[in-house]
C-alpha positions in Angstrom: 0.0 0.0 -0.3 1.1 3.9 -0.4 1.9 4.8 3.1 3.8 7.9 4.3 7.1 7.3 5.6 6.7 6.5 9.2 9.4 9.1 10.8 7.1 12.0 9.3 4.3 10.4 10.8 5.6 10.3 14.0 7.0 13.9 14.5 3.2 14.8 12.9 2.0 13.0 15.6 4.3 14.2 18.3 3.1 17.8 17.1 -0.4 17.3 18.8 1.2 17.0 22.7 -1.2 16.4 25.3 -5.6 16.7 25.7 -5.4 20.7 25.3 -8.6 21.1 23.9 -11.7 24.1 24.3 -13.8 22.6 26.8 -16.6 24.8 26.2 -17.4 23.8 23.0 -19.5 20.3 22.2 -17.8 17.2 20.9 -19.8 17.6 17.7 -19.2 21.0 17.1 -15.5 20.2 17.6 -15.4 17.1 15.1 -17.4 19.1 12.5 -15.3 22.2 12.7 -12.1 20.2 12.3 -13.4 18.0 9.1 -14.7 21.0 7.6 -11.6 23.1 7.9 -9.5 20.2 6.6 -12.0 20.3 3.9 -11.3 23.7 3.3 -7.7 24.4 3.6 -6.7 21.2 1.2 -9.8 21.7 -1.5 -10.3 17.5 -1.3 -13.3 16.3 -3.3 -14.5 15.4 0.3 -13.7 13.5 3.8 -16.3 11.9 6.4 -15.2 10.9 10.1 -16.8 7.9 11.8 -16.7 8.4 15.8 -17.5 5.7 18.1 -17.9 7.1 21.6 -19.2 4.7 24.4 -20.8 3.0 21.9 -22.5 5.6 19.9 -22.0 6.2 16.5 -21.6 9.3 15.0 -21.1 10.4 11.1 -19.9 14.1 9.5 -19.5 14.7 6.4 -18.1 17.4 4.3 -17.7 17.6 0.9 -18.6 14.4 -1.6 -18.3 11.2 -2.1 -18.3 12.0 -5.6 -18.4 15.0 -6.6 -20.0 14.6 -10.2 -23.1 13.0 -8.6 -23.4 15.8 -5.4 -23.3 12.6 -3.5 -22.6 13.0 0.0 -20.6 10.3 1.8 -23.1 8.4 4.5 -22.4 5.5 7.2 -22.8 2.5 4.4 -20.8 4.5 1.1 -18.3 2.2 0.7 -14.2 3.3 -0.2 -10.7 1.7 0.0 -9.5 1.1 3.5 -5.5 0.7 2.3 -3.3 -0.5 4.6 -5.8 -0.5 7.3 -6.2 -3.9 6.3 -3.4 -5.5 7.4 -5.1 -5.2 10.6 -7.8 -7.8 9.5 -5.2 -9.9 7.8 -3.0 -10.1 11.0 -6.2 -11.0 13.0 -7.1 -13.6 10.9 -3.1 -15.1 10.6 -3.7 -15.3 14.2 -6.9 -17.0 14.2 -5.4 -19.8 11.6 -2.3 -20.3 13.7 -4.1 -20.7 16.9 -6.6 -23.1 15.6 -3.8 -25.0 14.1 -1.7 -24.9 17.2 0.9 -23.0 15.2 3.2 -20.9 17.0 3.5 -17.8 15.5 7.4 -17.7 16.4 7.8 -20.6 14.2 9.5 -20.6 10.6 7.2 -19.6 7.7 9.2 -21.4 5.4 7.7 -25.0 6.2 4.3 -23.6 4.7 5.4 -22.2 1.6 5.6 -24.5 -1.7 8.5 -27.1 -2.0 10.3 -24.4 -4.8 10.5 -21.8 -2.4 11.4 -24.1 0.6 14.7 -24.5 -1.5 15.9 -21.1 -0.6 17.0 -21.0 3.0 17.7 -16.9 3.0 13.8 -16.8 4.3 14.7 -19.8 7.1 14.6 -16.9 9.7 11.3 -15.5 9.1 8.2 -16.0 11.2 5.0 -15.9 11.0 5.2 -12.7 13.8 8.4 -11.1 11.6 5.4 -10.9 9.1 2.9 -9.4 11.4 5.5 -6.5 12.4 7.4 -5.9 9.6 10.7 -7.2 11.0 11.3 -10.0 8.4 13.8 -8.3 6.4 11.3 -8.2 3.4 11.4 -5.4 1.1 8.3 -3.0 0.8 7.2 -4.7 -2.6 8.9 -7.4 -4.5 10.6 -5.9 -7.4 9.5 -8.4 -9.9 6.3 -6.3 -10.3 5.2 -5.6 -14.0 2.8 -2.6 -14.1 0.9 -2.7 -17.5 -1.4 0.2 -15.7 0.0 2.3 -13.7 -2.7 3.2 -11.6 -3.6 -0.6 -11.4 0.5 -1.9 -9.7 -0.9 -4.7 -8.3 -3.5 -6.3 -10.7 -0.8 -8.4 -13.0 0.8 -9.6 -9.7 -0.5 -13.7 -9.3 1.1 -16.3 -6.8 2.7 -17.2 -10.2 5.0 -14.4 -9.6 4.9 -14.1 -5.9 6.6 -17.4 -5.3 8.7 -17.1 -8.5 10.3 -14.4 -6.2 10.5 -16.0 -3.0 12.7 -18.8 -4.6 15.7 -16.3 -4.6 14.9 -13.4 -2.3 17.4 -12.5 -0.1 16.1 -10.5 2.9 17.5 -7.9 5.1 18.6 -9.1 8.5 15.8 -9.6 10.6 15.0 -7.3 14.2 14.4 -3.8 12.5 10.9 -2.6 11.5 10.9 -2.5 7.9 7.2 -1.8 6.6 6.2 -4.4 3.8 3.1 -4.8 1.7 4.9 -8.0 0.5 5.2 -9.6 4.3 1.7 -8.4 4.5 0.7 -9.9 1.3 2.1 -13.4 2.4 0.9 -13.5 5.9 -2.9 -13.6 3.7 -1.6 -16.8 1.6 -0.2 -18.4 4.5 -3.4 -18.3 6.1 -5.2 -19.6 3.3 -2.5 -22.4 2.6 -2.7 -23.7 6.0 -6.2 -23.7 6.5 -7.2 -24.7 3.0 -9.8 -21.4 2.8 -9.7 -18.6 1.0 -8.4 -15.0 2.5 -12.4 -13.7 1.7 -13.8 -17.3 3.5 -11.3 -16.3 6.3 -12.4 -12.8 6.9 -16.2 -14.2 6.8 -15.0 -16.7 9.3 -13.3 -14.7 11.8 -14.5 -11.3 11.7 -17.4 -10.6 9.7 -19.5 -13.6 10.6 -18.6 -13.3 14.2 -18.4 -9.5 14.4 -22.1 -9.2 12.6 -20.1 -7.0 10.3 -22.2 -6.8 6.6 -19.0 -8.1 5.2 -17.8 -5.8 2.3 -18.5 -6.3 -1.3 -16.2 -8.1 -4.0 -18.0 -6.1 -6.4 -17.4 -2.8 -6.4 -18.6 -2.3 -9.7 -22.3 -3.1 -8.8 -22.5 -0.7 -5.9 -23.9 2.5 -6.1 -23.1 3.8 -3.0 -19.6 4.2 -3.2 -17.1 6.7 -3.1 -15.2 8.2 -6.0 -11.5 8.7 -5.4 -9.2 10.7 -6.7 -5.5 10.7 -7.9 -5.6 14.7 -7.5 -8.1 17.2 -8.2 -10.4 16.2 -11.4 -8.5 12.8 -12.0 -10.2 9.9 -11.0 -9.1 6.9 -10.0 -10.1 3.4 -10.0 -10.3 0.9 -7.6 -7.1 -1.5 -7.1 -7.3 -4.8 -7.8 -4.4 -6.2 -5.3 -4.7 -9.8 -7.0 -2.2 -11.9 -4.5 -1.1 -9.0 -2.6 -4.7 -8.3 -1.2 -3.8 -8.8 2.3 -2.0 -6.1 2.4 -4.5 -3.6 1.1 -7.5 -4.7 -0.7 -10.4 -4.5 1.4 -13.8 -2.1 0.9 -15.5 -1.2 3.6 -17.9 1.2 5.0 -17.4 3.3 8.3 -20.8 2.1 9.9 -18.7 -1.2 8.7 -15.6 0.1 10.2 -16.8 1.0 13.5 -18.2 -2.3 13.8 -14.5 -3.7 13.6 -13.4 -1.0 15.6 -16.0 -2.0 18.5 -15.1 -5.2 19.1 -11.3 -4.2 19.1 -12.1 -2.2 21.9 -14.3 -4.0 23.6 -14.5 -7.9 22.0 -17.5 -10.1 22.5 -16.1 -13.4 22.7 -13.3 -14.9 24.7 -11.6 -16.1 21.3 -11.8 -12.5 20.1 -10.1 -10.8 23.6 -7.5 -13.3 22.9 -6.4 -12.3 19.7 -7.1 -9.3 20.6 -4.6 -9.2 23.4 -2.0 -10.4 21.1 -2.4 -8.0 18.4 -2.1 -5.1 21.1 0.6 -6.7 22.8 3.8 -4.6 21.8 6.6 -6.6 20.0 8.9 -4.0 19.1 9.9 -0.4 20.2 10.3 2.4 17.7 10.6 5.1 20.3 9.6 5.8 23.7 5.7 7.0 22.1 5.6 4.3 19.4 5.5 0.9 19.3 4.0 -1.9 17.1 2.2 -4.7 18.0 0.8 -7.1 15.1 -0.9 -5.4 12.3 -1.4 -2.2 15.2 0.7 0.4 16.0 0.6 1.8 19.5 0.8 5.6 20.7 2.0 6.1 24.2 1.7 9.2 25.9 1.6 9.6 30.2 -1.2 12.1 29.9 -3.8 9.9 27.8 -4.8 6.1 27.9 -2.9 3.8 24.8 -4.8 4.1 21.8 -3.9 1.6 18.7 -4.0 2.8 15.2 -3.2 2.0 11.4 -3.6 4.3 8.2 -4.1 3.4 4.7 -3.4 5.0 1.3 -4.5 3.8 -2.5 -5.0 6.0 -5.9 -7.6 7.1 -4.4 -8.2 7.4 -0.9 -6.4 8.5 2.4 -7.6 6.6 5.0 -7.2 6.8 9.6 -8.2 5.0 12.3 -7.5 4.3 15.7 -9.5 2.8 19.2 -8.6 2.4 23.1 -8.9 -0.4 24.4 -11.5 -0.9 27.4 -13.4 1.7 26.6 -15.6 2.0 23.5 -13.9 5.1 21.4 -13.1 4.9 18.1 -12.5 7.1 15.0 -12.4 6.6 11.3 -11.3 9.0 8.7 -11.8 8.9 4.8 -10.3 11.2 2.5 -10.9 10.5 -1.5 -8.1 11.6 -2.7 -5.0 10.0 -3.1 -1.7 11.4 -1.1 -3.4 13.4 1.9 -2.4 10.6 4.7 -0.9 13.5 6.7 -4.3 15.0 6.5 -6.1 12.3 7.8 -3.5 11.2 10.3 -3.3 14.8 11.9 -7.2 14.8 12.1 -7.4 11.3 13.0 -4.9 11.7 15.8 -6.9 15.1 17.0 -10.1 13.4 17.7 -9.0 10.5 19.5 -7.2 12.8 21.5 -10.3 14.4 22.5 -12.6 11.3 22.7 -9.9 10.0 25.2 -10.8 13.4 26.8 -14.3 12.4 27.2 -16.0 10.8 29.8 
């Protein structure tokens, strides 16, 4: 997925400091004012905010989901969530490993095709390494052939993936190196171990037990969908990510995302709680304030509860989500334009901090 450099994002997050807000302003007024400000300053096609606050959902719109049709966002409007998909993949892989009694520290090589198993350069990579970006794998494989520059992933199938892995030489493990390739492999391994497709695994472990209306795979047949933009007046098609879909291929609505985040906040099933606790446990520290769990990033501030976040970007959308555990507080931000992650991240952090300050 397209994702802003983490160092830039950390500087952005740090700039907000502690929760100093104008207490006379209501939460709803604050959120709408912040969304309107970003929309107007950046001249965006549209921006949509979904808030979960103590179980209550509210939505805030500025601009349009589809400017040509003058169609505003609503809670059911579909959009690309980009790399937020990686948190779904981490959940699914963890569930598959638990069900099959496989340790997350086990090497992945055993579960790859025989031809790939000959590459002992991959021997040090574990399932955990894929989920916390410490595998040493690059951001993207170097054998991607882009037929359509606006569809960088659609020609990349399992054939190309396994061909690449046969001769791949990862960097030494241990350091965090954000990898779309690694997240894609995590989903592929979940499929190979379970014998189910990625879509079926999402249904089994997330959409059905969480009572979420599963995102459609036929975005072309959906009328209530946002139009993404690469730049002003330059429309972008939804991505077909093929074999690397587990790295960023999901399309969701804000209501679906809040249902998902609500389960991250307050899991309703015993197995869900076990998995969420694992995903949100720190595995590696980036610096005193930012750590990485499994799939999720962790933000730590002495004046605030921990919150967990991820962002995402495609050629048409910039997204951000965050939640706090053990409290029903979460936020999803959608901007239907490419390369607006800094703005989505800044707004999302500002709102989750304000939510944390609310009783």
